[in-house]
NURODO-341522 format. One record per residue (C-alpha): residue number from 1; residue in three letters; x, y, z. Coordinates in steps of 0.25 Angstrom, whole numbers. Example, Ala and Ser with C-alpha at 12.3 -4.5 7.8 and 13.67 -1.06 7.14 Angstrom:
BEGIN
(node 1; "ALA"; (49; -18; 31))
(node 2; "SER"; (55; -4; 29))
//
This chain:
BEGIN
(node 1; "MET"; (0; 0; 0))
(node 2; "GLU"; (5; 14; -4))
(node 3; "LYS"; (8; 23; 8))
(node 4; "HIS"; (-1; 34; 4))
(node 5; "THR"; (-13; 24; 2))
(node 6; "LYS"; (-23; 27; 13))
(node 7; "VAL"; (-30; 16; 20))
(node 8; "ALA"; (-44; 16; 25))
(node 9; "LEU"; (-52; 6; 33))
(node 10; "VAL"; (-67; 4; 33))
(node 11; "THR"; (-75; -4; 43))
(node 12; "GLY"; (-87; -11; 38))
(node 13; "GLY"; (-83; -9; 24))
(node 14; "ASN"; (-89; -21; 18))
(node 15; "ARG"; (-103; -15; 15))
(node 16; "GLY"; (-111; -2; 14))
(node 17; "ILE"; (-104; 11; 18))
(node 18; "GLY"; (-91; 4; 22))
(node 19; "TYR"; (-90; -3; 9))
(node 20; "GLU"; (-92; 10; 2))
(node 21; "LEU"; (-82; 17; 11))
(node 22; "VAL"; (-71; 7; 7))
(node 23; "ARG"; (-74; 8; -8))
(node 24; "GLN"; (-74; 23; -8))
(node 25; "LEU"; (-61; 23; 0))
(node 26; "ALA"; (-54; 13; -9))
(node 27; "MET"; (-59; 22; -21))
(node 28; "ASP"; (-52; 34; -15))
(node 29; "GLY"; (-39; 26; -14))
(node 30; "PHE"; (-39; 21; 0))
(node 31; "LYS"; (-34; 7; 4))
(node 32; "VAL"; (-47; 3; 11))
(node 33; "ILE"; (-48; -8; 22))
(node 34; "LEU"; (-62; -14; 22))
(node 35; "THR"; (-66; -20; 35))
(node 36; "SER"; (-78; -28; 40))
(node 37; "ARG"; (-81; -39; 50))
(node 38; "ASN"; (-86; -49; 39))
(node 39; "SER"; (-74; -53; 31))
(node 40; "GLU"; (-82; -59; 20))
(node 41; "THR"; (-90; -47; 17))
(node 42; "GLY"; (-78; -38; 19))
(node 43; "ARG"; (-69; -46; 9))
(node 44; "LYS"; (-80; -46; -1))
(node 45; "ALA"; (-82; -31; 0))
(node 46; "VAL"; (-67; -29; -2))
(node 47; "GLN"; (-66; -38; -14))
(node 48; "LYS"; (-78; -30; -20))
(node 49; "LEU"; (-70; -17; -18))
(node 50; "LYS"; (-57; -24; -23))
(node 51; "ASP"; (-64; -28; -36))
(node 52; "SER"; (-67; -13; -39))
(node 53; "PRO"; (-55; -12; -37))
(node 54; "LEU"; (-52; -5; -24))
(node 55; "GLU"; (-41; -7; -13))
(node 56; "VAL"; (-48; -12; -2))
(node 57; "SER"; (-45; -23; 9))
(node 58; "TYR"; (-52; -30; 20))
(node 59; "VAL"; (-49; -32; 35))
(node 60; "VAL"; (-59; -39; 43))
(node 61; "MET"; (-64; -31; 56))
(node 62; "ASP"; (-76; -32; 65))
(node 63; "ILE"; (-77; -19; 72))
(node 64; "SER"; (-85; -25; 83))
(node 65; "ASN"; (-73; -33; 87))
(node 66; "GLU"; (-61; -26; 92))
(node 67; "ALA"; (-51; -37; 89))
(node 68; "SER"; (-55; -37; 75))
(node 69; "ILE"; (-53; -22; 74))
(node 70; "LEU"; (-39; -23; 80))
(node 71; "LYS"; (-35; -35; 70))
(node 72; "ALA"; (-40; -27; 58))
(node 73; "ALA"; (-32; -15; 63))
(node 74; "ALA"; (-20; -23; 64))
(node 75; "THR"; (-22; -29; 50))
(node 76; "VAL"; (-24; -14; 44))
(node 77; "SER"; (-11; -10; 51))
(node 78; "GLU"; (-3; -22; 46))
(node 79; "GLN"; (-8; -21; 32))
(node 80; "TYR"; (-9; -6; 30))
(node 81; "GLY"; (-2; 1; 41))
(node 82; "ARG"; (-11; 13; 40))
(node 83; "LEU"; (-25; 17; 41))
(node 84; "ASP"; (-30; 31; 35))
(node 85; "VAL"; (-45; 30; 36))
(node 86; "LEU"; (-54; 22; 45))
(node 87; "ILE"; (-69; 21; 43))
(node 88; "ASN"; (-78; 15; 54))
(node 89; "ASN"; (-89; 11; 45))
(node 90; "ALA"; (-94; -2; 51))
(node 91; "GLY"; (-106; -1; 60))
(node 92; "ILE"; (-119; -8; 64))
(node 93; "TYR"; (-134; -3; 66))
(node 94; "LEU"; (-142; -13; 75))
(node 95; "ASP"; (-152; -3; 80))
(node 96; "LYS"; (-167; -6; 80))
(node 97; "ASN"; (-178; 4; 83))
(node 98; "GLN"; (-178; 3; 98))
(node 99; "LYS"; (-173; 11; 110))
(node 100; "LEU"; (-159; 10; 114))
(node 101; "VAL"; (-162; 5; 128))
(node 102; "ASN"; (-171; -6; 122))
(node 103; "MET"; (-162; -12; 112))
(node 104; "GLU"; (-153; -24; 115))
(node 105; "PRO"; (-140; -18; 121))
(node 106; "SER"; (-132; -27; 111))
(node 107; "ILE"; (-137; -19; 100))
(node 108; "LEU"; (-131; -6; 106))
(node 109; "GLU"; (-118; -14; 110))
(node 110; "LYS"; (-116; -20; 96))
(node 111; "THR"; (-119; -6; 89))
(node 112; "LEU"; (-108; 1; 98))
(node 113; "ALA"; (-99; -11; 97))
(node 114; "THR"; (-98; -9; 81))
(node 115; "ASN"; (-102; 6; 79))
(node 116; "PHE"; (-94; 12; 90))
(node 117; "PHE"; (-84; 2; 96))
(node 118; "GLY"; (-81; -4; 83))
(node 119; "ALA"; (-77; 10; 77))
(node 120; "TYR"; (-69; 13; 90))
(node 121; "HIS"; (-61; 0; 90))
(node 122; "VAL"; (-58; 2; 75))
(node 123; "ILE"; (-53; 16; 77))
(node 124; "ARG"; (-45; 12; 89))
(node 125; "SER"; (-38; 1; 81))
(node 126; "PHE"; (-35; 8; 68))
(node 127; "ILE"; (-32; 22; 72))
(node 128; "PRO"; (-18; 19; 76))
(node 129; "LEU"; (-15; 17; 61))
(node 130; "MET"; (-20; 31; 59))
(node 131; "GLU"; (-12; 36; 71))
(node 132; "GLN"; (1; 30; 65))
(node 133; "GLN"; (0; 39; 53))
(node 134; "SER"; (-7; 51; 60))
(node 135; "TYR"; (-19; 50; 50))
(node 136; "GLY"; (-32; 44; 49))
(node 137; "ARG"; (-47; 46; 45))
(node 138; "ILE"; (-57; 38; 53))
(node 139; "ILE"; (-72; 39; 50))
(node 140; "ASN"; (-83; 33; 58))
(node 141; "VAL"; (-96; 30; 51))
(node 142; "SER"; (-106; 35; 60))
(node 143; "SER"; (-121; 40; 59))
(node 144; "GLU"; (-129; 53; 62))
(node 145; "TYR"; (-136; 44; 72))
(node 146; "GLY"; (-123; 46; 80))
(node 147; "ALA"; (-125; 61; 82))
(node 148; "MET"; (-129; 65; 96))
(node 149; "SER"; (-142; 71; 91))
(node 150; "GLU"; (-147; 58; 87))
(node 151; "MET"; (-146; 52; 101))
(node 152; "SER"; (-159; 60; 104))
(node 153; "SER"; (-167; 52; 94))
(node 154; "PRO"; (-171; 37; 97))
(node 155; "GLY"; (-167; 25; 89))
(node 156; "VAL"; (-155; 17; 84))
(node 157; "GLY"; (-148; 20; 98))
(node 158; "ALA"; (-137; 10; 96))
(node 159; "TYR"; (-133; 15; 83))
(node 160; "LYS"; (-134; 29; 87))
(node 161; "LEU"; (-126; 27; 100))
(node 162; "SER"; (-115; 20; 92))
(node 163; "LYS"; (-113; 31; 82))
(node 164; "LEU"; (-114; 42; 93))
(node 165; "ILE"; (-102; 35; 100))
(node 166; "LEU"; (-95; 33; 87))
(node 167; "ASN"; (-96; 48; 84))
(node 168; "GLY"; (-91; 51; 98))
(node 169; "LEU"; (-79; 42; 95))
(node 170; "THR"; (-76; 49; 82))
(node 171; "GLN"; (-75; 62; 90))
(node 172; "LEU"; (-67; 57; 101))
(node 173; "ILE"; (-56; 50; 92))
(node 174; "ALA"; (-56; 63; 84))
(node 175; "ALA"; (-52; 71; 96))
(node 176; "GLU"; (-42; 61; 100))
(node 177; "SER"; (-35; 60; 86))
(node 178; "THR"; (-23; 69; 85))
(node 179; "LYS"; (-17; 65; 72))
(node 180; "ASP"; (-24; 66; 58))
(node 181; "ILE"; (-34; 56; 62))
(node 182; "LYS"; (-48; 60; 59))
(node 183; "ILE"; (-60; 53; 63))
(node 184; "ASN"; (-75; 57; 60))
(node 185; "ALA"; (-88; 51; 60))
(node 186; "VAL"; (-98; 51; 48))
(node 187; "ASP"; (-113; 48; 46))
(node 188; "PRO"; (-114; 41; 32))
(node 189; "GLY"; (-129; 43; 32))
(node 190; "TRP"; (-140; 33; 30))
(node 191; "VAL"; (-134; 23; 20))
(node 192; "SER"; (-139; 12; 12))
(node 193; "SER"; (-132; 0; 18))
(node 194; "ASP"; (-134; -12; 27))
(node 195; "MET"; (-136; -3; 39))
(node 196; "GLY"; (-143; 9; 32))
(node 197; "GLY"; (-153; 0; 24))
(node 198; "PRO"; (-157; 2; 9))
(node 199; "SER"; (-165; 14; 11))
(node 200; "ALA"; (-154; 23; 15))
(node 201; "PRO"; (-152; 35; 6))
(node 202; "ARG"; (-136; 35; 6))
(node 203; "THR"; (-128; 25; -2))
(node 204; "PRO"; (-115; 19; 4))
(node 205; "GLU"; (-107; 27; -6))
(node 206; "GLN"; (-113; 40; -2))
(node 207; "ALA"; (-110; 36; 13))
(node 208; "ALA"; (-96; 33; 10))
(node 209; "ARG"; (-93; 46; 3))
(node 210; "SER"; (-99; 54; 15))
(node 211; "ILE"; (-89; 46; 24))
(node 212; "LEU"; (-76; 46; 16))
(node 213; "TRP"; (-73; 61; 16))
(node 214; "LEU"; (-68; 59; 30))
(node 215; "ALA"; (-58; 49; 26))
(node 216; "THR"; (-50; 59; 18))
(node 217; "ILE"; (-51; 72; 27))
(node 218; "GLY"; (-38; 80; 29))
(node 219; "THR"; (-32; 84; 42))
(node 220; "GLU"; (-41; 96; 42))
(node 221; "GLY"; (-53; 86; 42))
(node 222; "PRO"; (-63; 84; 53))
(node 223; "SER"; (-61; 74; 64))
(node 224; "GLY"; (-72; 70; 74))
(node 225; "GLY"; (-83; 74; 66))
(node 226; "PHE"; (-97; 67; 62))
(node 227; "PHE"; (-101; 69; 48))
(node 228; "LYS"; (-112; 67; 38))
(node 229; "ASP"; (-109; 70; 23))
(node 230; "GLU"; (-97; 78; 27))
(node 231; "LYS"; (-105; 87; 37))
(node 232; "GLN"; (-102; 86; 52))
(node 233; "ILE"; (-113; 81; 60))
(node 234; "ASP"; (-115; 86; 75))
(node 235; "TRP"; (-112; 76; 85))
//
């Protein structure tokens, strides 16, 4: 790999927004690492992209399993020696139309384990590669449901809380980063995918474009922000 080639990693990259993020990054000249917990679907997605042809590789990573994350980080360090862009895209939506206090606690626990703790452990495991080169761009795919103003409306409580905490994590890590490592959260909107359903108005292609501008911001760019269509949202 040439030294100037930037390396990007996308979690949950085997389908939907994640797959499109991988595709568009590769088209922009990045060496892209697609991760997913299912090796069969992950490798099929990579092969499809390679047939395009695009420079994409696969690393298995289950973001709900810290050992799996650490193993993936070691693999990326050994094989690539760097990481320039990290996109925490993988997430789950398990809520049903019920009050938070009435839902099975396991639903909240599983949602937080993936949407918050998964992203936290991924950042914690991969940010050393960015610190080595004093550069990095981290993007947390969040939701407008994670805005504080949404907490006054009932419904989808587990998902809302997971994204609220993810947004807080974004701000905290931005405040702690002293090198040229930028971290931001972004709401891709309601997207036609397995999670968003077929009636959603936005395509994965549109969603990816609304996210990827944060992957190439300069040193003067934002950090610790929460964005939708390149406009900052109030926390």
